[in-house]
Each structure stands twice: as C-alpha cells, then as structure tokens.
C-alpha positions as semicolon CSV with decimal commas, in nm:
position;residue;x (nm);y (nm);z (nm)
1;M;0,343;-0,853;-2,107
2;A;0,301;-0,729;-1,742
3;S;0,266;-0,381;-1,708
4;E;0,402;-0,165;-1,401
5;V;0,273;0,141;-1,187
6;T;0,501;0,328;-0,915
7;T;0,323;0,439;-0,623
8;N;0,498;0,598;-0,341
9;N;0,821;0,501;-0,516
10;R;0,727;0,148;-0,502
11;T;0,702;-0,046;-0,833
12;S;0,399;-0,302;-0,837
13;W;0,241;-0,526;-1,070
14;V;-0,092;-0,426;-1,236
15;D;-0,132;-0,733;-1,440
16;T;0,060;-1,043;-1,322
17;P;0,342;-1,194;-1,518
18;P;0,239;-1,454;-1,785
19;N;0,392;-1,732;-1,616
20;S;0,196;-1,719;-1,316
21;P;-0,053;-1,975;-1,203
22;A;-0,369;-1,958;-1,390
23;L;-0,607;-1,820;-1,102
24;R;-0,346;-1,537;-1,019
25;R;-0,334;-1,428;-1,366
26;L;-0,691;-1,429;-1,443
27;S;-0,773;-1,246;-1,122
28;G;-0,502;-0,989;-1,175
29;Q;-0,651;-0,928;-1,530
30;L;-0,999;-0,897;-1,395
31;I;-0,878;-0,633;-1,142
32;A;-0,704;-0,461;-1,396
33;R;-1,023;-0,434;-1,617
34;M;-1,213;-0,276;-1,330
35;P;-1,088;0,080;-1,338
36;W;-1,404;0,175;-1,141
37;L;-1,254;0,017;-0,864
38;E;-1,047;0,336;-0,809
39;K;-1,378;0,544;-0,783
40;V;-1,481;0,334;-0,508
41;A;-1,158;0,320;-0,330
42;D;-1,075;0,705;-0,320
43;P;-1,386;0,830;-0,116
44;L;-1,373;0,531;0,103
45;Q;-1,015;0,574;0,183
46;K;-1,063;0,957;0,243
47;G;-1,370;0,891;0,462
48;I;-1,157;0,636;0,680
49;H;-0,865;0,884;0,696
50;A;-1,119;1,181;0,820
51;L;-1,261;0,942;1,071
52;S;-0,938;0,844;1,225
53;G;-0,763;1,163;1,229
54;Q;-0,387;1,208;1,318
55;P;-0,165;1,015;1,523
56;G;-0,228;1,084;1,900
57;Q;-0,564;1,143;1,842
58;P;-0,847;0,937;2,030
59;A;-0,991;0,807;1,681
60;Y;-0,630;0,731;1,572
61;K;-0,575;0,502;1,889
62;V;-0,880;0,298;1,767
63;K;-0,680;0,264;1,403
64;D;-0,385;0,163;1,608
65;F;-0,591;-0,096;1,790
66;L;-0,775;-0,240;1,490
67;N;-0,416;-0,256;1,295
68;G;-0,292;-0,451;1,587
69;V;0,000;-0,251;1,718
70;W;-0,081;-0,375;2,067
71;F;-0,077;-0,737;1,929
72;G;0,264;-0,751;1,763
73;H;0,127;-0,805;1,394
74;P;-0,210;-0,747;1,211
75;L;-0,519;-0,840;1,364
76;H;-0,708;-0,904;1,074
77;P;-0,562;-1,239;0,966
78;V;-0,673;-1,368;1,323
79;L;-1,017;-1,253;1,317
80;V;-1,087;-1,356;0,960
81;T;-1,040;-1,717;1,038
82;V;-1,353;-1,726;1,268
83;P;-1,611;-1,634;0,974
84;V;-1,455;-1,862;0,719
85;G;-1,441;-2,145;0,983
86;A;-1,806;-2,088;1,093
87;W;-1,941;-2,073;0,731
88;T;-1,734;-2,392;0,647
89;G;-1,928;-2,546;0,933
90;T;-2,241;-2,414;0,805
91;L;-2,165;-2,570;0,463
92;L;-2,099;-2,934;0,604
93;L;-2,392;-2,910;0,832
94;D;-2,633;-2,790;0,587
95;M;-2,522;-3,081;0,358
96;A;-2,587;-3,325;0,625
97;S;-2,944;-3,180;0,697
98;L;-3,030;-3,233;0,348
99;I;-2,961;-3,591;0,395
100;D;-3,163;-3,670;0,713
101;Q;-3,329;-3,333;0,794
102;D;-3,227;-3,362;1,160
103;E;-3,365;-3,067;1,334
104;G;-3,043;-3,070;1,564
105;V;-2,814;-3,043;1,272
106;E;-3,022;-2,768;1,114
107;R;-3,006;-2,579;1,433
108;S;-2,628;-2,600;1,432
109;A;-2,605;-2,489;1,074
110;D;-2,790;-2,193;1,157
111;L;-2,576;-2,102;1,473
112;T;-2,263;-2,143;1,287
113;L;-2,408;-1,895;1,008
114;W;-2,483;-1,659;1,274
115;L;-2,147;-1,685;1,457
116;G;-2,000;-1,604;1,115
117;L;-2,182;-1,297;1,058
118;A;-2,112;-1,176;1,398
119;A;-1,747;-1,228;1,352
120;A;-1,735;-1,043;0,990
121;V;-1,806;-0,734;1,190
122;G;-1,453;-0,758;1,343
123;A;-1,297;-0,887;1,041
124;A;-1,433;-0,615;0,832
125;A;-1,312;-0,336;1,068
126;T;-0,973;-0,483;1,094
127;G;-0,931;-0,546;0,711
128;A;-1,037;-0,172;0,646
129;A;-0,775;-0,053;0,913
130;N;-0,497;-0,244;0,713
131;W;-0,635;-0,137;0,370
132;V;-0,671;0,232;0,427
133;D;-0,281;0,294;0,395
134;T;-0,250;0,102;0,051
135;D;-0,226;0,254;-0,314
136;G;-0,214;0,146;-0,652
137;P;-0,274;-0,230;-0,724
138;E;-0,298;-0,319;-0,358
139;R;-0,566;-0,045;-0,328
140;R;-0,762;-0,208;-0,599
141;T;-0,750;-0,569;-0,493
142;G;-0,830;-0,466;-0,146
143;V;-1,163;-0,283;-0,260
144;W;-1,251;-0,573;-0,465
145;H;-1,207;-0,814;-0,174
146;A;-1,414;-0,590;0,030
147;L;-1,696;-0,595;-0,235
148;L;-1,669;-0,948;-0,238
149;N;-1,707;-0,985;0,143
150;T;-2,002;-0,734;0,129
151;G;-2,195;-0,949;-0,112
152;V;-2,111;-1,263;0,084
153;T;-2,242;-1,116;0,411
154;A;-2,560;-0,985;0,221
155;L;-2,625;-1,351;0,083
156;N;-2,562;-1,492;0,415
157;V;-2,796;-1,222;0,608
158;T;-3,064;-1,318;0,354
159;S;-2,994;-1,706;0,399
160;A;-3,038;-1,652;0,804
161;I;-3,365;-1,458;0,749
162;L;-3,500;-1,728;0,520
163;R;-3,410;-1,992;0,778
164;L;-3,634;-1,823;1,037
165;T;-3,941;-1,828;0,775
166;G;-3,887;-2,218;0,701
167;Q;-3,749;-2,145;0,367
168;R;-3,458;-2,377;0,425
169;R;-3,352;-2,502;0,097
170;T;-3,342;-2,159;-0,054
171;A;-3,156;-2,048;0,237
172;I;-2,895;-2,317;0,184
173;G;-2,858;-2,248;-0,181
174;L;-2,775;-1,866;-0,086
175;A;-2,531;-1,971;0,177
176;T;-2,351;-2,230;-0,061
177;A;-2,314;-1,951;-0,319
178;A;-2,192;-1,714;-0,040
179;Y;-1,911;-1,983;0,044
180;A;-1,804;-2,034;-0,307
181;I;-1,738;-1,638;-0,335
182;T;-1,585;-1,651;0,011
183;A;-1,331;-1,914;-0,123
184;Y;-1,236;-1,665;-0,404
185;S;-1,226;-1,371;-0,168
186;A;-1,002;-1,559;0,065
187;Y;-0,769;-1,614;-0,212
188;L;-0,755;-1,255;-0,278
189;G;-0,664;-1,215;0,086
190;G;-0,380;-1,436;0,056
191;E;-0,263;-1,235;-0,272
192;L;-0,286;-0,914;-0,068
193;A;-0,070;-1,058;0,231
194;Y;0,183;-1,302;0,049
195;S;0,211;-1,161;-0,304
196;L;0,176;-0,791;-0,246
197;G;0,318;-0,789;0,102
198;I;0,023;-0,610;0,296
199;G;0,062;-0,674;0,634
200;V;0,416;-0,851;0,631
201;N;0,737;-0,709;0,814
202;H;0,928;-0,543;0,534
203;A;1,223;-0,497;0,746
204;V;1,260;-0,848;0,847
205;W;1,492;-0,947;0,593
206;E;1,738;-0,692;0,661
207;G;2,106;-0,783;0,728
208;G;2,359;-0,671;0,965
209;S;2,696;-0,735;1,123
210;D;2,809;-0,886;1,426
211;D;3,042;-0,603;1,521
212;F;3,055;-0,228;1,527
213;I;3,086;-0,082;1,177
214;P;3,208;0,278;1,117
215;V;2,941;0,467;0,911
216;M;3,033;0,833;0,882
217;D;3,249;1,095;1,058
218;E;3,103;1,253;1,353
219;A;3,145;1,589;1,233
220;D;2,945;1,536;0,934
221;L;2,618;1,422;1,120
222;Q;2,403;1,761;1,119
223;P;2,191;1,774;1,448
224;G;1,816;1,715;1,388
225;K;1,868;1,578;1,042
226;L;1,761;1,241;0,926
227;T;2,082;1,083;0,766
228;R;2,094;0,753;0,588
229;V;2,407;0,529;0,617
230;E;2,492;0,149;0,515
231;V;2,566;-0,068;0,786
232;G;2,687;-0,429;0,662
233;G;2,405;-0,493;0,452
234;I;2,131;-0,285;0,619
235;S;2,036;0,054;0,549
236;A;2,017;0,266;0,871
237;V;1,886;0,628;0,960
238;L;2,060;0,829;1,205
239;I;1,944;1,119;1,398
240;K;2,149;1,344;1,658
241;D;1,922;1,500;1,902
242;G;2,128;1,707;2,142
243;E;2,423;1,506;2,257
244;E;2,252;1,192;2,182
245;I;2,271;1,005;1,870
246;N;2,003;0,715;1,783
247;A;1,982;0,474;1,482
248;I;1,717;0,255;1,354
249;A;1,670;0,064;1,019
250;A;1,593;0,323;0,749
251;T;1,349;0,080;0,565
252;C;0,985;0,106;0,713
253;S;0,858;-0,226;0,820
254;H;0,504;-0,138;0,702
255;L;0,552;-0,098;0,334
256;G;0,948;-0,042;0,271
257;G;0,914;0,343;0,279
258;P;1,243;0,525;0,329
259;L;1,258;0,670;0,707
260;D;1,555;0,900;0,621
261;E;1,311;1,093;0,381
262;G;1,039;1,131;0,659
263;T;1,002;1,366;0,937
264;Y;1,150;1,382;1,303
265;K;0,973;1,516;1,583
266;D;1,016;1,470;1,971
267;G;1,198;1,160;1,953
268;V;0,984;0,999;1,660
269;V;1,033;0,960;1,310
270;Y;0,732;0,938;1,069
271;C;0,740;0,755;0,745
272;P;0,688;0,956;0,437
273;W;0,457;0,720;0,269
274;H;0,180;0,630;0,532
275;N;0,305;0,829;0,847
276;S;0,397;0,494;1,065
277;G;0,577;0,645;1,373
278;F;0,878;0,480;1,524
279;C;1,075;0,575;1,839
280;M;1,430;0,664;1,751
281;R;1,569;0,535;2,054
282;D;1,466;0,185;2,029
283;G;1,254;0,135;1,705
284;S;0,944;0,048;1,864
285;V;0,618;0,155;1,688
286;V;0,456;0,478;1,810
287;N;0,147;0,458;1,589
288;S;0,011;0,254;1,293
289;P;-0,002;0,166;1,021
290;A;0,282;-0,025;1,106
291;V;0,293;-0,298;1,358
292;Y;0,644;-0,427;1,369
293;A;0,922;-0,249;1,548
294;Q;1,222;-0,134;1,342
295;P;1,559;-0,321;1,395
296;S;1,759;-0,086;1,608
297;F;2,127;-0,005;1,667
298;A;2,389;0,052;1,941
299;V;2,588;0,368;1,860
300;R;2,916;0,476;1,979
301;K;3,174;0,718;1,882
302;N;3,537;0,598;1,819
303;G;3,828;0,813;1,673
304;G;3,607;1,073;1,530
305;K;3,366;0,827;1,363
306;I;3,017;0,713;1,428
307;E;3,003;0,334;1,457
308;L;2,680;0,096;1,434
309;L;2,597;-0,251;1,569
310;R;2,263;-0,390;1,505
311;L;2,163;-0,497;1,847
312;D;1,979;-0,822;1,775
313;H;2,325;-0,926;1,650
314;A;2,510;-0,823;1,955
C-alpha cells in the first residue's frame, strides 16, 4: 500500500503505487528506505538559500538565471543533454578502440569524456537551482539524483586521469560503470520532471471562458487584499490597488501554490510556498523559482459586478 505525506499543502507519494512499472516501484522503495537523505538535503538547501539571498538581491538574480527565467522554461533539461550525449559518445568510442586500438578513436573518446565533465558543471548548477525549492519526496529524490551524479563525475574524472597515464583499460572500465549509473540517474531526472512535476508549468492546464464572467460584487473587493474567485473553470486572484483592479491565475505555475494566500507588495504577488513572484498586471515572472508566466485576465466593471476574461481566450 502506498503511503502519503503532505508538504506545503501538497500531497505526494512516498512509495509508488503497487501497479507502477517495476523500475519506478523499486526506485521509490529504495529512496523511501534512505531517510538519511533528509540529513543531507536539509543543510544543503539551507546553504543554497543563504547564498542566493532574497528576491531582488544580486545573488538571487544568479538563481533566476540558473532557473531559466530569461529562457522561458527551466535551463537544466537543456544543459543536461550535453554530458549525457558526450558520455554516450565516449562509451561507443571506447568500445570501438578496444577492437582496433586506433589512436584517433582513443583521442576522440578522451575528448568527449572531458566535454561531458565540463558540461556537467553547468548541469549541476542549474539542477541545484531547480531542486532547492522542493520538499518531501521530491527533495529526497533530487538529493539521490545529485549524489549519483557526483559519483558519476568522480568516476569519470578518475577515468580521464588514468587515460593520461596510459591505464586505458581500467579507465574504460570506470567510464563504463559511470555510464551505467548515469542511465539510472537520468531515469530519476525523468521521474522528477514528469512524475513529480518539478519544472513543469502547473498553470498550463487551467481552463477559462471565451467571454467575460461576473465573479463578485465590486463593493466586496477590499483594497490591497488578495481575493480568490472562480472564472469558468479556472481560479483567479484579484487585487485592488488604488483604482486599478488586476487578476491573474491563482495556481502558481511553479508547483501549484495558492497565490491568494501569498503576499502582495508593489504590484507583485509572492507565492506562499516558495516565494515565486509574479506581476499582477500581466502575470509575468518577477523572480524564480517560477519560470512560467501566470495566465492573466482582462478586468471590467459592469453594473456593480467585477467581470473577468482570460486574455489568451479573447
């Protein structure tokens, strides 16, 4: 029987359901049986948060960059393909070199190994930026993923050094073992992205109407108070700032947090879960960990009612 935990008002699986594919089930059980991962995760997260500071500070802008705010979606999936692809080339070239011991093939294998190591730095940095704002099973899975990748890097660095000293067969053995671990770690990366929803847009499936919908009486909207309303199948958060009323989707695109329970300051709403910031005028991302803009609404007053229309449905 699968058990559940609730973190930040989200429910996630600790163990995978019994009808899951074998690899997912075994992997989930393995991670659930390693509670020490939390002892690794806690100081690591605190350290990264301390380094990044608060939104608007220079160090946090580095975090925004690594998360991919400028890119429009997470940067990690793009960069991680480079070391995986390079090390795949190393594996194939190593196998070919064992057959004919061609020096050109050997040099090519060594170059792709070093290319993968260089690219792994960027992949690790962007992965850490994505992971630091997770919790529960996602946090533990991410730590296990990172520890495996650290082991892969250590094996490949050792392999690269041994190649320089002429111990090629041992080096190939280490690189091959590293590649096997890489394959499993890449699987965990897929689980984080596609099964646990880290890095996907949690607001993309929200619905909406093709016409303006009345949502509340204008007199009931308190100035400066974030107010949640329902708009034809999508939840929205309203704010009245002076004479201006703005509305965006209430479900945070990062991990689904309720923006109406967050804080509002200087035209920006901050998610209560991980502090993602969104401009209330157009839903654009102000700061990470979110990288996807919120759906926004046109607002009009009609007969004492406030009416909303999702803009991309207009």
